[in-house]
C-alpha positions as a printed NumPy array, in Angstrom:
array([[-14.817,  24.675,  14.187],
       [-12.525,  23.937,  17.067],
       [-14.37 ,  20.198,  17.276],
       [-14.269,  17.574,  13.848],
       [-15.464,  13.991,  13.338],
       [-12.569,  13.565,  11.181],
       [-11.218,  10.364,   9.661],
       [ -7.397,   8.901,  11.026],
       [ -5.778,  10.227,   7.213],
       [ -7.825,  13.217,   7.624],
       [ -6.167,  14.161,  10.863],
       [ -2.755,  13.235,   9.307],
       [ -2.938,  15.458,   7.179],
       [ -4.494,  18.977,   9.295],
       [ -2.068,  18.575,  12.336],
       [  1.234,  17.966,   8.634],
       [ -1.137,  22.279,   8.301],
       [ -1.425,  23.065,  11.094],
       [  2.098,  22.515,  11.992],
       [  4.286,  24.65 ,   9.727],
       [  4.968,  21.996,   6.981],
       [  5.693,  23.297,   3.448],
       [  6.787,  20.618,   1.542],
       [  5.048,  17.07 ,   1.595],
       [  5.754,  14.314,  -1.076],
       [  4.453,  10.117,  -0.644],
       [  3.916,   7.627,  -3.477],
       [  0.204,   6.244,  -3.048],
       [ -0.281,   2.965,  -0.509],
       [ -3.24 ,   1.945,   1.34 ],
       [ -4.009,   2.7  ,   3.682],
       [ -2.123,   6.168,   3.729],
       [ -3.52 ,   7.248,   0.222],
       [ -5.531,   9.635,   1.282],
       [ -2.989,  12.173,   3.43 ],
       [ -1.108,  13.582,   0.717],
       [ -4.556,  13.815,  -1.721],
       [ -5.997,  15.636,   1.137],
       [ -2.832,  18.453,   1.729],
       [ -3.283,  18.689,  -2.016],
       [ -6.554,  19.087,  -2.057],
       [ -7.269,  21.296,   1.18 ],
       [ -4.298,  22.755,   2.381],
       [ -3.032,  25.438,  -0.985],
       [  0.223,  26.622,   1.127],
       [  2.367,  22.817,   1.613],
       [  3.735,  21.673,  -1.91 ],
       [  2.608,  18.698,  -1.646],
       [  3.874,  15.86 ,  -4.934],
       [  3.157,  12.469,  -5.907],
       [  6.638,  11.429,  -6.195],
       [  7.722,   8.235,  -8.437],
       [  7.88 ,   5.849,  -5.663],
       [  8.86 ,   5.982,  -1.301],
       [ 12.333,   6.693,  -1.695],
       [ 12.217,   9.694,  -4.2  ],
       [  9.506,  11.11 ,  -1.802],
       [ 11.813,  10.272,   1.302],
       [ 14.526,  12.358,  -0.368],
       [ 12.475,  15.359,  -1.288],
       [ 11.348,  16.126,   1.667],
       [ 15.062,  15.702,   3.322],
       [ 16.018,  18.065,   0.839],
       [ 13.419,  20.688,   1.938],
       [ 14.587,  19.666,   5.538],
       [ 17.89 ,  20.69 ,   5.288],
       [ 17.004,  24.055,   3.659],
       [ 14.703,  24.786,   7.257],
       [ 11.429,  23.276,   6.289],
       [  9.089,  21.552,   7.974],
       [  8.599,  18.962,   5.483],
       [  6.881,  15.29 ,   5.657],
       [  6.525,  11.468,   3.705],
       [  4.045,   9.756,   3.293],
       [  3.815,   5.812,   2.589],
       [  2.257,   1.999,   3.78 ],
       [  4.46 ,  -0.677,   5.144],
       [  6.261,  -1.821,   1.949],
       [  6.871,   1.631,   0.934],
       [  8.811,   2.043,   4.338],
       [ 11.403,  -1.312,   2.195],
       [ 11.992,   0.979,  -0.213],
       [ 12.62 ,   3.827,   1.763],
       [ 14.99 ,   2.931,   4.119],
       [ 18.327,   3.439,   2.   ],
       [ 18.281,   7.305,   2.281],
       [ 15.928,   6.391,   6.003],
       [ 19.094,   4.865,   7.378],
       [ 21.312,   7.461,   6.514],
       [ 18.833,  10.833,   7.487],
       [ 19.712,   9.241,  10.709],
       [ 23.13 ,  10.588,  11.071],
       [ 22.669,  13.473,   9.031],
       [ 20.193,  14.659,  11.551],
       [ 17.55 ,  17.81 ,  10.449],
       [ 17.308,  20.813,  10.02 ],
       [ 13.348,  21.949,   9.217],
       [ 11.8  ,  19.24 ,  11.367],
       [ 11.644,  15.224,   9.434],
       [  8.206,  13.137,   9.53 ],
       [  7.514,   9.973,   8.354],
       [  4.656,   8.423,   8.4  ],
       [  4.269,   4.811,   7.726],
       [  1.202,   2.876,   7.633],
       [  0.857,  -0.927,   8.374],
       [ -1.522,  -3.162,   7.435],
       [ -2.023,  -6.233,  10.164],
       [ -4.26 ,  -8.769,   8.637],
       [ -3.32 ,  -7.355,   5.181],
       [ -5.861,  -6.074,   3.477],
       [ -3.775,  -4.734,   0.971],
       [ -1.067,  -5.586,   0.68 ],
       [  1.293,  -8.315,   0.135],
       [  2.736,  -8.777,   3.588],
       [  2.18 ,  -8.276,   7.31 ],
       [  4.838,  -6.33 ,   8.104],
       [  5.362,  -4.789,  12.25 ],
       [  7.743,  -1.241,  10.724],
       [  7.661,  -0.697,  14.528],
       [ 11.058,  -2.94 ,  13.616],
       [ 12.524,   0.026,  11.681],
       [ 12.43 ,   2.488,  14.557],
       [ 15.098,   0.35 ,  16.189],
       [ 16.867,  -0.721,  13.303],
       [ 16.997,   3.065,  12.786],
       [ 17.739,   4.225,  15.717],
       [ 15.076,   6.509,  15.336],
       [ 12.15 ,   7.999,  17.416],
       [  8.876,   6.32 ,  16.295],
       [  5.574,   7.597,  17.788],
       [  2.096,   5.481,  17.239],
       [ -1.579,   6.695,  17.379],
       [ -4.508,   5.133,  18.098],
       [ -7.745,   7.869,  17.408],
       [ -8.232,  10.348,  15.06 ],
       [ -7.196,  12.958,  18.043],
       [ -4.247,  10.688,  18.303],
       [ -3.063,  11.031,  14.865],
       [ -3.512,  14.841,  14.958],
       [ -1.525,  15.246,  18.421],
       [  0.343,  12.887,  17.716],
       [  1.43 ,  14.592,  14.611],
       [  2.304,  18.056,  15.974],
       [  4.315,  16.454,  18.577],
       [  6.271,  14.858,  15.865],
       [  8.008,  18.108,  14.333],
       [  8.958,  19.483,  17.452],
       [  9.987,  16.546,  18.469],
       [ 12.168,  16.129,  14.642],
       [ 13.217,  19.658,  15.769],
       [ 14.16 ,  19.068,  19.523],
       [ 16.98 ,  16.178,  19.515],
       [ 17.845,  16.396,  15.428],
       [ 16.545,  13.752,  14.314],
       [ 13.467,  12.339,  11.734],
       [ 10.574,  10.854,  13.405],
       [  8.739,   7.497,  12.474],
       [  4.381,   8.25 ,  13.191],
       [  3.294,   4.834,  12.496],
       [ -0.414,   4.49 ,  11.978],
       [ -2.003,   1.385,  10.773],
       [ -5.888,   0.764,   9.099],
       [ -8.308,   0.912,  11.643],
       [ -6.504,   3.795,  12.92 ],
       [ -5.99 ,   5.044,   9.621],
       [ -9.852,   4.576,   8.394],
       [-11.584,   5.39 ,  11.406],
       [-13.36 ,   8.817,  12.604],
       [-13.371,   9.944,  15.132],
       [-13.863,  13.753,  17.469],
       [-10.89 ,  15.655,  16.993],
       [-10.107,  18.502,  18.671],
       [ -8.261,  21.16 ,  16.635],
       [ -5.699,  22.749,  18.217],
       [ -4.055,  26.51 ,  16.925],
       [ -2.273,  26.191,  13.881],
       [  1.457,  27.337,  13.607],
       [  2.743,  29.836,  10.571],
       [  4.274,  27.827,   7.681],
       [  8.112,  27.435,   8.528],
       [ 10.211,  29.599,   6.853],
       [ 13.229,  28.149,   5.064],
       [ 16.447,  29.701,   6.585],
       [ 18.449,  28.256,   3.317],
       [ 21.404,  25.915,   2.292],
       [ 24.766,  26.699,   4.121],
       [ 27.567,  25.477,   2.3  ],
       [ 29.751,  24.889,   6.14 ],
       [ 27.235,  22.732,   7.537],
       [ 28.4  ,  19.603,   4.353],
       [ 30.439,  18.102,   7.996],
       [ 26.783,  17.303,   9.449],
       [ 25.38 ,  16.573,   5.63 ],
       [ 28.052,  14.982,   3.4  ],
       [ 28.219,  11.135,   4.515],
       [ 31.519,  10.159,   3.411],
       [ 33.646,   8.26 ,   6.504],
       [ 35.531,  10.465,   8.384],
       [ 32.289,  12.478,   9.006],
       [ 30.033,   9.091,   9.415],
       [ 32.22 ,   8.191,  12.69 ],
       [ 31.206,  11.044,  13.895],
       [ 27.786,  11.656,  13.517],
       [ 27.712,   7.643,  14.614],
       [ 28.734,   9.234,  18.226],
       [ 25.411,  11.764,  17.959],
       [ 23.693,   9.098,  17.261],
       [ 23.825,   7.095,  20.471],
       [ 24.273,  10.397,  22.203],
       [ 20.902,  11.162,  21.031],
       [ 19.328,   7.607,  21.522],
       [ 20.389,   8.331,  25.051],
       [ 18.711,  11.168,  25.45 ],
       [ 15.515,  10.183,  23.797],
       [ 15.864,   7.39 ,  26.125],
       [ 15.675,   9.684,  29.2  ],
       [ 12.986,  11.847,  27.132],
       [ 10.629,   8.887,  26.841],
       [  9.936,   8.822,  30.243],
       [  8.482,  12.28 ,  30.659],
       [  6.799,  11.803,  27.452],
       [  3.179,  12.9  ,  27.739],
       [  1.956,  10.34 ,  25.551],
       [  2.525,   8.251,  27.635],
       [  0.528,   7.359,  30.261],
       [  0.443,   5.238,  32.858],
       [ -2.835,   4.575,  34.661],
       [ -2.746,   2.071,  38.174],
       [ -6.617,   0.514,  38.857],
       [ -6.66 ,  -2.726,  40.16 ],
       [ -3.088,  -3.871,  40.283],
       [ -3.549,  -7.309,  39.884],
       [ -3.407,  -7.593,  36.306],
       [ -1.828,  -4.712,  34.177],
       [ -1.749,  -4.203,  30.118],
       [  0.946,  -2.584,  28.124],
       [ -0.07 ,  -1.641,  24.809],
       [  0.188,   1.434,  22.122],
       [ -2.058,   2.021,  19.649],
       [ -5.568,   0.665,  18.127],
       [ -4.164,  -2.553,  20.461],
       [ -4.484,  -0.742,  23.819],
       [ -8.405,   1.207,  23.016],
       [ -9.421,  -2.68 ,  22.716],
       [ -7.729,  -3.833,  25.416],
       [ -9.299,  -0.591,  27.689],
       [-12.444,  -1.714,  26.53 ],
       [-12.371,  -5.319,  27.56 ],
       [-10.754,  -4.354,  30.911],
       [-11.063,  -1.167,  31.625],
       [-11.323,  -1.673,  35.775],
       [ -7.845,  -2.705,  35.391],
       [ -4.374,  -0.841,  34.901],
       [ -2.678,   0.178,  31.72 ],
       [  0.409,   1.995,  30.614],
       [ -0.119,   2.97 ,  27.446],
       [  2.73 ,   3.712,  24.62 ],
       [  2.63 ,   6.565,  22.625],
       [  6.176,   6.141,  22.493],
       [  6.913,   2.76 ,  21.135],
       [ 10.833,   3.797,  20.765],
       [ 12.441,   4.865,  22.591],
       [ 10.866,   2.785,  25.329],
       [ 10.434,   4.655,  28.956],
       [ 12.202,   2.481,  30.762],
       [ 11.748,   3.899,  34.811],
       [  7.987,   4.288,  33.668],
       [  7.431,   0.295,  32.596],
       [  9.935,  -0.313,  35.697],
       [  7.683,   1.463,  38.342],
       [  4.249,  -0.838,  36.52 ],
       [  5.747,  -3.853,  37.273],
       [  6.915,  -2.102,  40.713],
       [  2.724,  -1.467,  40.876],
       [  1.363,  -4.124,  39.176],
       [  1.054,  -7.852,  39.919],
       [  0.742,  -9.564,  36.556],
       [  2.098,  -7.586,  33.552],
       [  0.852,  -8.362,  30.064],
       [  1.796,  -7.033,  26.706],
       [ -0.33 ,  -6.293,  24.099],
       [  0.84 ,  -6.242,  20.537],
       [ -0.279,  -6.494,  17.162],
       [  2.268,  -8.293,  15.133],
       [  5.428,  -8.494,  16.518],
       [  6.497,  -9.4  ,  19.318],
       [  8.667,  -5.739,  20.136],
       [  7.409,  -4.364,  23.426],
       [  8.291,  -7.729,  24.851],
       [ 11.489,  -8.676,  23.368],
       [ 12.8  ,  -5.162,  24.467],
       [ 11.089,  -5.257,  28.334],
       [ 12.107,  -9.114,  28.94 ],
       [ 16.192,  -7.761,  27.546],
       [ 15.427,  -4.868,  30.448],
       [ 14.991,  -7.987,  33.28 ],
       [ 10.945,  -8.171,  33.48 ],
       [  8.785, -11.513,  33.02 ],
       [  5.499, -10.371,  31.64 ],
       [  3.137, -13.033,  32.671],
       [  1.743, -13.439,  29.676],
       [  2.703, -11.743,  25.933],
       [  2.805, -13.776,  22.497],
       [  3.195, -17.143,  24.321],
       [ -0.705, -16.381,  24.639],
       [ -1.187, -13.435,  21.623],
       [ -1.447, -14.351,  18.111],
       [  1.726, -12.872,  16.394],
       [ -0.19 , -12.467,  12.74 ],
       [ -3.596, -10.52 ,  12.033],
       [ -5.206,  -7.488,  13.782],
       [ -6.029,  -7.914,  16.952],
       [-10.183,  -7.288,  18.136],
       [-11.316,  -7.056,  21.098],
       [-12.373, -10.565,  20.434],
       [ -9.454, -12.567,  19.684],
       [ -7.971, -10.068,  22.768],
       [-10.497, -11.604,  25.065],
       [-10.235, -15.14 ,  23.555],
       [ -6.407, -15.29 ,  24.139],
       [ -6.333, -13.888,  27.865],
       [ -8.721, -16.948,  29.093],
       [-10.313, -17.213,  32.847],
       [-10.805, -13.292,  32.32 ],
       [-14.564, -12.503,  33.92 ],
       [-15.13 , -10.373,  30.396],
       [-17.191, -11.916,  27.975],
       [-17.511, -10.651,  24.18 ],
       [-20.848, -10.148,  23.053],
       [-22.685, -12.292,  21.034],
       [-22.302, -11.956,  17.237],
       [-25.5  , -12.453,  16.036],
       [-24.388, -13.272,  12.28 ],
       [-21.272, -14.825,  11.842],
       [-18.521, -13.563,   9.075],
       [-18.482, -17.744,   7.861],
       [-21.961, -17.342,   6.812],
       [-21.904, -14.472,   4.651],
       [-22.423, -14.78 ,   1.303],
       [-18.965, -14.893,  -0.545],
       [-18.139, -11.937,  -2.446],
       [-14.129, -12.287,  -3.748],
       [-13.24 ,  -8.679,  -5.42 ],
       [-13.026,  -8.729,  -8.726],
       [-11.607,  -6.425, -12.003],
       [-14.356,  -4.078, -13.081],
       [-16.605,  -4.347, -15.618],
       [-14.962,  -3.283, -18.492],
       [-11.646,  -3.665, -17.13 ],
       [ -9.025,  -3.808, -19.771],
       [ -6.94 ,  -6.397, -18.05 ],
       [-10.419,  -8.818, -18.239],
       [ -8.911,  -9.274, -22.107],
       [ -4.751,  -9.05 , -21.769],
       [ -5.162, -12.11 , -18.975],
       [ -7.814, -14.068, -20.698],
       [ -5.287, -13.968, -23.834],
       [ -1.687, -15.367, -21.055],
       [ -4.381, -17.705, -19.803],
       [ -5.085, -18.992, -23.691],
       [ -1.284, -19.017, -24.517],
       [ -0.527, -20.862, -21.658],
       [  1.919, -18.505, -20.826],
       [  3.983, -18.134, -16.774],
       [  2.902, -14.899, -16.015],
       [  5.77 , -13.312, -13.518],
       [  3.222, -10.121, -11.941],
       [  3.31 ,  -7.322,  -9.854],
       [  1.242,  -5.066,  -7.116],
       [ -2.113,  -3.652,  -9.1  ],
       [ -5.453,  -4.168,  -9.916],
       [ -4.308,  -6.75 , -12.116],
       [ -3.145,  -8.952,  -9.333],
       [ -7.499, -10.286,  -9.339],
       [ -5.975, -12.291, -12.353],
       [ -4.356, -14.799, -10.098],
       [ -7.661, -15.8  ,  -9.206],
       [ -9.918, -18.038, -11.654],
       [-11.557, -18.184, -14.193],
       [ -8.509, -15.921, -15.063],
       [ -5.988, -17.621, -13.574],
       [ -2.846, -16.141, -15.107],
       [ -0.733, -14.441, -12.79 ],
       [  1.215, -16.88 , -10.787],
       [  3.691, -14.562,  -8.372],
       [  3.553, -11.645,  -7.009],
       [  6.39 ,  -9.806,  -4.427],
       [  6.52 ,  -6.169,  -4.329],
       [  6.933,  -3.781,  -7.088],
       [  8.92 ,  -3.848, -10.104],
       [ 10.395,  -8.412,  -9.033],
       [  8.686,  -9.662, -11.465],
       [ 10.22 ,  -7.99 , -13.928],
       [ 13.342,  -8.629, -12.877],
       [ 12.214, -12.596, -12.012],
       [ 11.096, -12.908, -15.329],
       [ 14.052, -12.391, -16.687],
       [ 16.281, -14.554, -13.999],
       [ 13.637, -17.427, -14.395],
       [ 15.105, -17.264, -18.135],
       [ 18.676, -17.143, -17.521],
       [ 18.021, -20.901, -15.607],
       [ 15.746, -22.483, -17.94 ],
       [ 17.194, -21.236, -21.12 ],
       [ 16.099, -21.436, -24.904],
       [ 13.703, -23.868, -24.045],
       [ 11.416, -20.733, -21.99 ],
       [ 11.37 , -18.572, -24.984],
       [  7.584, -18.344, -26.022],
       [  6.268, -19.433, -22.342],
       [  7.628, -16.782, -19.656],
       [  6.554, -13.159, -19.247],
       [  6.195, -10.568, -16.843],
       [  2.963,  -8.132, -16.522],
       [  3.302,  -4.543, -14.675],
       [  0.937,  -1.568, -14.608],
       [  2.052,   1.897, -15.611],
       [  2.536,   3.228, -12.426],
       [  4.723,   0.532, -11.333],
       [  6.294,   0.546, -14.23 ],
       [  8.364,   4.241, -12.807],
       [  8.08 ,   3.013,  -9.751],
       [ 10.948,   0.149, -10.247],
       [ 10.215,  -1.891, -13.137],
       [ 12.664,   0.551, -15.863],
       [ 15.986,  -0.703, -13.58 ],
       [ 14.82 ,  -4.179, -13.997],
       [ 14.526,  -3.773, -17.799],
       [ 17.447,  -1.751, -17.687],
       [ 18.663,  -5.012, -16.189],
       [ 17.46 ,  -7.43 , -18.807],
       [ 19.181,  -5.467, -22.293],
       [ 22.346,  -4.714, -20.267],
       [ 22.748,  -8.771, -19.728],
       [ 21.203,  -9.997, -22.727],
       [ 18.227, -11.841, -21.543],
       [ 15.388, -12.014, -23.557],
       [ 12.45 , -11.896, -21.251],
       [  9.562, -10.276, -22.383],
       [  7.439,  -6.864, -20.606],
       [  4.324,  -5.904, -20.978],
       [  3.307,  -3.059, -18.856],
       [ -0.615,  -2.512, -18.964],
       [ -1.382,   1.395, -19.101],
       [ -4.335,   2.077, -17.426],
       [ -3.367,   5.706, -17.351],
       [ -3.854,   6.209, -13.48 ],
       [ -2.513,   4.488, -10.376],
       [ -6.293,   2.355, -10.069],
       [ -5.448,   0.284,  -7.119],
       [ -5.136,   3.122,  -4.034],
       [ -7.67 ,   5.151,  -6.16 ],
       [ -6.501,   7.445,  -8.992],
       [ -3.854,   9.946,  -7.378],
       [ -1.765,  11.043, -10.507],
       [  2.404,   9.847, -11.515],
       [  4.448,  11.058, -14.019],
       [  2.681,   9.156, -17.369],
       [ -0.389,  10.547, -16.349],
       [  0.111,  14.094, -17.684],
       [ -1.301,  15.933, -14.613],
       [  0.169,  16.636, -11.973],
       [ -1.425,  15.788,  -7.759],
       [ -3.351,  19.291,  -8.125],
       [ -4.506,  18.439, -11.496],
       [ -2.415,  20.539, -13.136],
       [ -1.056,  19.585, -16.884],
       [  2.504,  18.492, -17.029],
       [  5.074,  16.183, -19.298],
       [  3.882,  13.005, -19.759],
       [  6.022,   9.822, -19.617],
       [  6.092,   8.6  , -23.138],
       [  6.935,   4.581, -22.348],
       [  8.411,   4.147, -26.26 ],
       [ 10.85 ,   6.611, -25.53 ],
       [ 11.733,   5.581, -22.243],
       [ 12.334,   1.511, -23.033],
       [ 13.705,   2.664, -26.833],
       [ 16.828,   5.027, -24.262],
       [ 17.145,   1.412, -22.239],
       [ 18.044,   0.117, -25.362],
       [ 14.718,  -2.368, -25.432],
       [ 14.848,  -2.489, -30.03 ],
       [ 11.409,  -4.761, -29.539],
       [  8.398,  -2.229, -28.71 ],
       [  5.161,  -3.657, -29.677],
       [  1.54 ,  -1.27 , -29.001],
       [ -1.671,  -3.435, -28.747],
       [ -5.201,  -3.322, -27.737],
       [ -6.026,  -5.428, -25.123],
       [ -9.969,  -5.513, -26.228],
       [ -8.603,  -6.965, -29.005],
       [ -8.007, -10.469, -27.528],
       [ -7.146, -12.397, -30.85 ],
       [ -4.371,  -9.621, -32.213],
       [ -3.39 ,  -9.559, -28.629],
       [ -2.813, -12.944, -28.251],
       [ -0.758, -13.537, -31.765],
       [  1.758, -10.045, -30.366],
       [  2.242, -11.861, -26.755],
       [  3.504, -14.726, -28.769],
       [  5.648, -13.693, -31.444],
       [  7.129, -11.174, -28.793],
       [  7.496, -14.601, -25.996],
       [  9.182, -16.114, -28.879],
       [ 12.37 , -14.016, -29.572],
       [ 15.677, -14.707, -28.1  ],
       [ 15.738, -10.669, -27.125],
       [ 14.499,  -8.155, -25.105],
       [ 10.816,  -7.276, -26.059],
       [  8.027,  -4.216, -24.573],
       [  4.736,  -4.199, -24.747],
       [  2.601,  -1.795, -24.528],
       [ -1.12 ,  -1.638, -23.331],
       [ -2.366,   1.265, -25.156],
       [ -6.125,   2.878, -25.371],
       [ -7.219,   0.857, -22.509],
       [ -7.424,   4.251, -19.185],
       [ -8.925,   2.855, -16.503],
       [-13.157,   2.377, -16.813],
       [-13.764,   4.06 , -13.326],
       [-11.409,   7.442, -14.342],
       [-13.695,   9.977, -15.607],
       [-11.144,  11.74 , -17.673],
       [-10.374,   9.749, -19.839],
       [-12.965,   6.9  , -21.484],
       [-12.274,   3.97 , -24.068],
       [-14.644,   5.138, -26.28 ],
       [-16.501,   1.936, -27.35 ],
       [-18.589,   1.564, -30.884],
       [-21.397,  -0.091, -28.709],
       [-22.894,   0.353, -25.153],
       [-24.428,  -2.309, -24.501],
       [-24.401,  -6.251, -25.438],
       [-27.682,  -8.778, -25.043],
       [-28.117, -12.262, -25.336],
       [-30.439, -13.736, -28.046],
       [-31.624, -16.566, -26.12 ],
       [-32.503, -19.174, -29.594],
       [-28.752, -18.709, -30.265],
       [-26.872, -19.304, -26.92 ],
       [-26.079, -22.962, -25.758],
       [-25.319, -22.601, -22.237],
       [-21.851, -23.654, -22.848],
       [-20.46 , -21.657, -20.232],
       [-16.921, -20.337, -22.078],
       [-18.048, -16.29 , -22.386],
       [-18.12 , -16.768, -18.095],
       [-14.312, -17.375, -18.536],
       [-13.894, -13.631, -18.359],
       [-15.106, -13.241, -15.301],
       [-17.046, -10.445, -16.224],
       [-19.547,  -8.688, -12.719],
       [-22.025,  -8.103, -15.888],
       [-22.206, -11.184, -16.503],
       [-24.292, -13.905, -14.998],
       [-25.885, -17.922, -15.177],
       [-29.604, -18.69 , -15.111],
       [-30.524, -22.055, -15.318],
       [-32.872, -23.254, -17.179],
       [-32.907, -26.875, -16.905],
       [-34.209, -29.514, -19.618],
       [-34.141, -26.886, -22.757],
       [-33.078, -28.291, -26.761],
       [-31.985, -25.785, -28.829],
       [-31.182, -27.829, -32.932],
       [-30.729, -30.953, -31.042],
       [-28.725, -29.189, -27.895],
       [-29.85 , -30.135, -24.137],
       [-29.128, -26.826, -22.056],
       [-28.572, -26.581, -18.664],
       [-29.363, -23.059, -18.514],
       [-28.738, -19.664, -20.326],
       [-26.424, -16.97 , -19.509],
       [-27.54 , -13.06 , -18.908],
       [-26.183,  -9.682, -19.287],
       [-27.096,  -6.929, -17.134],
       [-27.998,  -4.338, -19.052],
       [-27.236,  -1.942, -16.32 ],
       [-24.011,  -2.94 , -15.671],
       [-22.814,  -3.543, -19.419],
       [-20.148,  -1.224, -20.66 ],
       [-20.221,  -2.644, -24.428],
       [-16.402,  -3.634, -24.382],
       [-17.082,  -6.468, -27.142],
       [-14.794,  -8.661, -25.258],
       [-17.926, -11.532, -24.715],
       [-18.61 , -11.754, -28.195],
       [-15.741, -12.267, -29.451],
       [-15.937, -15.815, -26.465],
       [-18.63 , -17.063, -28.766],
       [-18.659, -19.213, -30.727],
       [-22.633, -19.458, -31.74 ],
       [-23.004, -15.643, -32.056],
       [-24.943, -15.859, -29.399],
       [-24.18 , -12.073, -27.978],
       [-24.704,  -8.698, -29.67 ],
       [-24.943,  -4.946, -29.579],
       [-28.2  ,  -4.093, -28.545],
       [-29.299,  -0.828, -31.564],
       [-30.791,   1.795, -30.519]])
């Protein structure tokens, strides 16, 4: 079928295949996670792998590029921070096979720890960037990116974002290319690829020459489009922001920037000459505005009225540009009037009893990125910092070095299995090497849970489900020099609390591994509980609400004012939904009145 309705990420995956990509690698991160999954599931001709982190992913595909194959790395915006080290030097080495880096930003932080504008990397790294605005452009721009990479001997960034990656539009497909055949590695090219100072200086000249050529090309690039209509007002925008602006003001002129770096200077000059008032509409940073003002042009409006944070919706753009004749449609139901539905850990999740235990111990917990970050919210309230992948391990070490022996028994860090392998090994090594005494807790749920169940080196399976070597965290800990390694079953709350306290009290590095606790949504591997369902004994429940402190979605409160049991007047009773309970037994362990019991068949 030449035309298909495709999600943005699916269109990116298809474009990679149709462009002849041979090697693709990624570390999962919303909103980019589906791209490599789709490549692995749908396009067997492309070698695909989940890498331990984004730096490794980019290094893998750059090796394929050096061999002459077209290659793709995918990551979210904060992942590009991790991959920045190779990126900055790849701009100097250049490429052989086309090399594209897909980075997906997350305005409004739907699933991220910050709002980061990845356009800043393209200027900083001196590499070109394209920005699609819908699925069709995801497909077209990706194919253009590989051609651009080979034509100008450079890595190319393609910037998507949440609305583009996760929206569905019609895509007209082009003719697929044959998969690129690697030409091999050439020892004679060492001066191009070995970045010692002598070669760096020559490469630096090539980088600047390339940027000048790209600036000239930008004015010819077919994905930069100028449309002159009513010349009283004209808009400069890119990506999904252009779509929103065009929907609101279809009668006015526009300059759509498909290549967001380098900017088409002649085209921008022509637009300013033809339009009376130019408005720059862009999400997050004033990237375009800063560059355009540096060219000597003065836009009528930019970040003086357009917000520098969150997503730009048609309604927000319209309200920002007051005085226009456009009026946004009335919204019948306002978001603030809807009932709040905060995210929550799944029923039976092993993270829940662990963080309940840490809360009861009064520990200060340096957290990390994953489902378990939800434990920061009440009633668990047991995550106290979250910065970036692996940071909690090093931060716990730093805090204990600052506080001294008085912090013993009170501080720990928690991170997931995938995060531990991503960026947790080096800070744990640092704790041991520098004679620290912090406790590191690895919550091993046997998968990369938060981003949709992607495999990693600790699951025992590749991206295509093939069995492979499975990392042993205990062996890794011992190899790093950790002598105190403890395994706990988080579902046994009292035993877990005792073990955690003992480890935090030790004046030496310790590693606690939460075992036999796979993700409750993981079909391949399930925790087997003794009973599958628990219920409330109405004659024993005092309505003390202690069991509600684990915030289990299967447990709710029912008002029943005035009822008395054993002389105790209760205001209500706890209810366990039989359609949700999985029998994890955590709530039963909290009940002092033996009111929670298994349902016997």
